[in-house]
Backbone bond lengths (Angstrom), bond angles and torsions (degrees), N, CA, C in turn:
res aa  C-N    CA-C-N  psi(-1)  N-CA   C-N-CA  omega(-1)  CA-C   N-CA-C  phi
1 M - - - 1.461 - - 1.529 109.05 -
2 N 1.313 116.07 129.86 1.449 121.95 -179.94 1.527 109.30 -95.72
3 I 1.315 116.32 104.41 1.474 120.48 -176.66 1.523 111.72 -69.29
4 K 1.326 117.85 -25.16 1.463 120.74 178.69 1.525 111.57 -65.62
5 K 1.329 116.61 -22.46 1.461 120.26 176.94 1.528 110.67 -66.32
6 Y 1.315 116.74 -33.28 1.465 121.70 -177.51 1.525 113.44 -97.41
7 L 1.325 117.22 -20.19 1.464 122.06 178.34 1.530 109.22 -125.85
8 P 1.326 117.97 81.76 1.459 121.10 -177.06 1.531 113.81 -58.96
9 I 1.315 117.66 -22.44 1.458 120.39 179.36 1.527 111.52 -58.80
10 L 1.316 116.95 -29.36 1.460 120.67 179.20 1.528 111.59 -69.88
11 T 1.313 117.05 -21.00 1.464 120.92 178.62 1.523 111.30 -83.36
12 W 1.330 117.51 -46.89 1.458 118.97 -173.69 1.523 114.55 -91.66
13 L 1.299 119.23 -21.62 1.467 120.29 -176.91 1.532 113.94 -62.31
14 P 1.325 120.07 -40.70 1.472 118.36 178.80 1.531 113.69 -62.95
15 N 1.323 118.01 -24.10 1.471 121.92 -179.74 1.523 112.78 -99.22
16 Y 1.309 117.54 8.70 1.466 122.03 -175.93 1.526 109.86 -68.89
17 R 1.336 116.37 132.78 1.470 121.41 -178.26 1.521 110.56 -112.76
18 L 1.321 115.84 154.63 1.458 121.78 -179.95 1.528 111.50 -63.52
19 A 1.320 117.27 -32.25 1.467 120.43 179.07 1.529 110.90 -62.18
20 I 1.295 116.67 -35.77 1.465 120.55 178.65 1.525 110.05 -72.27
21 F 1.326 117.12 -30.68 1.465 120.93 -178.64 1.526 111.32 -57.92
22 N 1.319 117.38 -41.21 1.460 120.01 -179.16 1.527 111.09 -61.49
23 Q 1.316 116.83 -41.02 1.464 120.35 177.97 1.529 110.69 -68.18
24 D 1.317 116.72 -40.63 1.462 120.40 178.21 1.530 111.45 -65.16
25 L 1.313 116.56 -36.64 1.464 120.54 178.16 1.528 110.63 -64.48
26 M 1.323 116.72 -43.07 1.466 120.54 178.08 1.525 110.49 -62.84
27 A 1.309 117.56 -41.89 1.466 121.19 177.59 1.520 110.37 -62.91
28 A 1.328 117.33 -40.39 1.468 120.97 179.64 1.520 111.34 -63.67
29 V 1.312 116.97 -40.05 1.474 120.57 178.58 1.525 110.04 -63.98
30 I 1.319 116.73 -44.56 1.471 120.31 -179.67 1.522 111.11 -63.89
31 V 1.325 117.26 -44.12 1.465 120.55 178.93 1.527 110.53 -62.53
32 T 1.314 116.87 -40.70 1.465 120.99 179.70 1.522 111.05 -63.60
33 V 1.327 116.89 -43.15 1.460 120.88 179.77 1.526 110.63 -61.26
34 M 1.316 116.85 -36.62 1.462 120.52 179.76 1.535 111.77 -80.52
35 L 1.319 116.86 -35.86 1.456 121.63 -172.03 1.531 113.36 -75.29
36 V 1.307 117.83 -37.72 1.464 120.23 -174.80 1.528 111.87 -60.72
37 P 1.326 119.76 -55.28 1.472 117.58 -179.88 1.529 112.85 -64.11
38 Q 1.340 116.26 -35.42 1.464 119.62 -179.47 1.523 110.97 -65.42
39 S 1.318 117.64 -44.88 1.462 119.63 -178.84 1.528 111.31 -68.89
40 L 1.314 117.79 -35.10 1.469 120.43 175.34 1.526 110.75 -63.52
41 A 1.326 116.04 -44.58 1.465 120.08 -178.28 1.530 111.74 -65.39
42 Y 1.342 117.41 -43.61 1.462 119.59 179.74 1.524 111.44 -62.79
43 A 1.316 117.20 -38.60 1.463 119.56 178.75 1.531 110.39 -64.49
44 M 1.321 116.48 -43.63 1.464 119.39 -179.30 1.530 111.07 -67.21
45 L 1.339 117.43 -35.82 1.465 119.98 176.35 1.525 111.35 -63.78
46 A 1.316 115.89 -31.84 1.462 120.80 179.29 1.525 112.05 -82.24
47 G 1.335 116.73 -2.61 1.461 120.26 179.80 1.517 112.92 81.11
48 L 1.309 117.12 21.59 1.470 121.89 179.78 1.521 109.86 -107.59
49 P 1.306 117.07 161.51 1.467 118.92 175.13 1.541 109.74 -63.38
50 P 1.314 118.19 146.13 1.464 121.20 -177.58 1.532 113.81 -57.78
51 E 1.333 116.58 -30.09 1.464 119.58 -178.89 1.526 111.63 -61.83
52 V 1.327 116.47 -31.40 1.464 120.68 -179.85 1.527 110.11 -61.51
53 G 1.317 116.79 -37.53 1.460 120.46 177.86 1.517 111.79 -62.47
54 L 1.317 116.42 -39.44 1.466 119.71 178.36 1.521 111.01 -66.50
55 Y 1.316 116.24 -44.55 1.469 119.39 -179.95 1.531 110.72 -63.62
56 A 1.328 116.36 -40.62 1.460 120.34 -177.89 1.529 112.11 -70.12
57 S 1.318 117.94 -23.06 1.462 119.94 -178.18 1.526 112.59 -86.05
58 I 1.310 118.44 -12.60 1.467 121.21 -178.15 1.530 111.23 -77.16
59 A 1.307 117.85 -43.27 1.469 121.89 -175.06 1.531 112.95 -59.03
60 P 1.341 120.07 -47.95 1.471 118.36 -179.76 1.525 113.28 -61.02
61 L 1.321 117.43 -35.11 1.462 119.89 179.34 1.525 111.42 -67.21
62 L 1.314 116.43 -41.18 1.462 119.52 178.58 1.525 111.48 -67.89
63 I 1.316 116.36 -39.47 1.459 120.09 178.52 1.524 110.31 -64.44
64 Y 1.310 116.83 -42.09 1.462 119.80 179.38 1.529 111.15 -65.57
65 A 1.312 117.14 -37.12 1.467 119.79 178.95 1.515 112.12 -59.77
66 V 1.322 116.82 -34.94 1.465 120.76 -178.77 1.525 111.99 -87.68
67 L 1.323 116.98 -39.85 1.466 120.36 -173.76 1.524 114.45 -97.89
68 G 1.333 117.51 -14.87 1.454 120.49 -178.58 1.509 113.09 -79.48
69 T 1.314 115.80 159.17 1.465 120.29 -179.99 1.508 111.19 -96.57
């Protein structure tokens, strides 16, 4: 069984460079700026406390970081 097939992070992480980190950091800031108000609004539309939207938006990002290519 090839675990790298299911966890792509194991393929690209050893070759990760600091130059790419700066671009990834900028992307993370932009996504955060867009995600926070959106997740708060969706939670309130669902009749839930706004904090629930923030908690619910963290898991998909972490999962994508590990499983995404």
